[in-house]
Every structure is written in C-alpha cells, then in structure tokens.
N, C-alpha and C positions, 0 to 999 in steps of 0.2 A: 504494500500500500504506500502510495506517495501522495503527500499533501503539497500542492503548489501554492505559494503565496509569498508574502513578505514578512520579515521577522518582526516588524513593528505593528502588524495588523492584529487588532484585538480579536476579530472573528477567527483568524487562523489559530491564535493561541488557545481560544476556547475549544475549537475543533480538535486540536492536537491533544489537549488535556482530557477531553471527553473520550476520544478514541483510545488513548492509553489506559484510561480508567476502565474501559470496556474490554480490555485485554488485547487490543491490537498493538502492533509495533510499527506505527507509521514512520516513514522517512520524510523529513521536511526538506523541501527544495525552495530556497529563497531565490525568486526569479530576478531579483536585482543582482545578486552575487553570481548566479548561474543562469543567465538568460535562456529563455525558451528557444529551441531550434526552430527553423522554418517549418519542419515537418510537424512539430508539436503545435505551433501556432495554427497551421492548417487543420490539424486534427481537432483542436479545441473549437475553432470557428465552425468547422463542419458539424460538430456535435451540438453546439449551443447557439450558433448564429449570432445575431446582434446582441443578445443578452450577455455575451462574454465580456462586453465593455460596460464598465460601471460608470454610468452617466450621472451618478449622484456624488461622485468623488470630487475632492478639491483639485485633483490632478486634471479631471475633465473640465472643470470650470476654468482652469488656467490654460487649457490647451488652445492652440491657434485655431482660427477658423478653417484653415487648410486641413489640419489634423482631424477636426470634428467632422469635416465633410468626406474624409477618406474612408476606405473600406476597413472593416475590423482587423483584417490581416495586417494592413499597413499601420493602423493605430497601435497594435501590439508590438510590431517591430520597432516603431519609433519611441513608444512609451509603454514598456511592459507593465508598469504599475496601474495602467488603465484596466487591467484584467479584474473582473469580479472575482472575489476570493472567498474561500479557497476553492480550487479545483482539486478534486480527490480522484486518484486512479486506484480503484479498489477491485475486488473480485467481481463486482457487478458492472464494471466498466467505469465511465467517467461521471462524476456528479459536480454540480456547480453550486456554490454557496453553502450555507450551514443552517438551512431552515428545518422545520419539523420533518418534512418528507425525506431529506437527506439524512437527518439524524436517525430516523426510523430504519433506514437501510443498514446502518452501521452499529447502532447501539442496542 
C-alpha cells in the first residue's frame, strides 16, 4: 500500500495514522520530494479525471490563469501539490481523498 501526498498535509497524516492503527503498513510517498512520473500522472488522471486537482487549495488560488486553464496532466506536472490528497494505491486499486467511502475500504 502506498499513500501519495505531502508531508505537511493534515489529511495525509490522518490517513496514515488510521491505516497503521488498522494494521496496514502503508509506505508514504511525498510527491514534493519524489515527484510523480509521467506514467503515474496519466494513471491518476485517467482514474479520477478532473477531481484529481484540488481547486479549493491555496496553491490553486495562487496559480496562473494559464495553469488553471491547462489540462490536469499539465497542472500536475507543473505543480504537483495541486493533487487532491491522499491518493492511496491499495489492494482494491486507487482511491482519492480520505472520506467515509475510502475509509470504509481500508478500515
């Protein structure tokens, strides 16, 4: 199981703590320190579409008009922290975020 996010993200911290408490051994991948590959970006965009981009973030609000108008693939290449977090690669495939539905899959 891999949890993709950033080390300062509170939601990622909550997810990691809950997953560990549930007996999982998640590996954490900080996408700032270890950026997503082009193949991973395409996989995430193909799986989640536009919702992979967190348009409620401060990063989004500070993004240029050009970046906001570009495709999600380009947005993640240029600014990886625009990714909605966490993305979890688990036995059931990929999940996005840490809502009740995602928690029900893993906890």
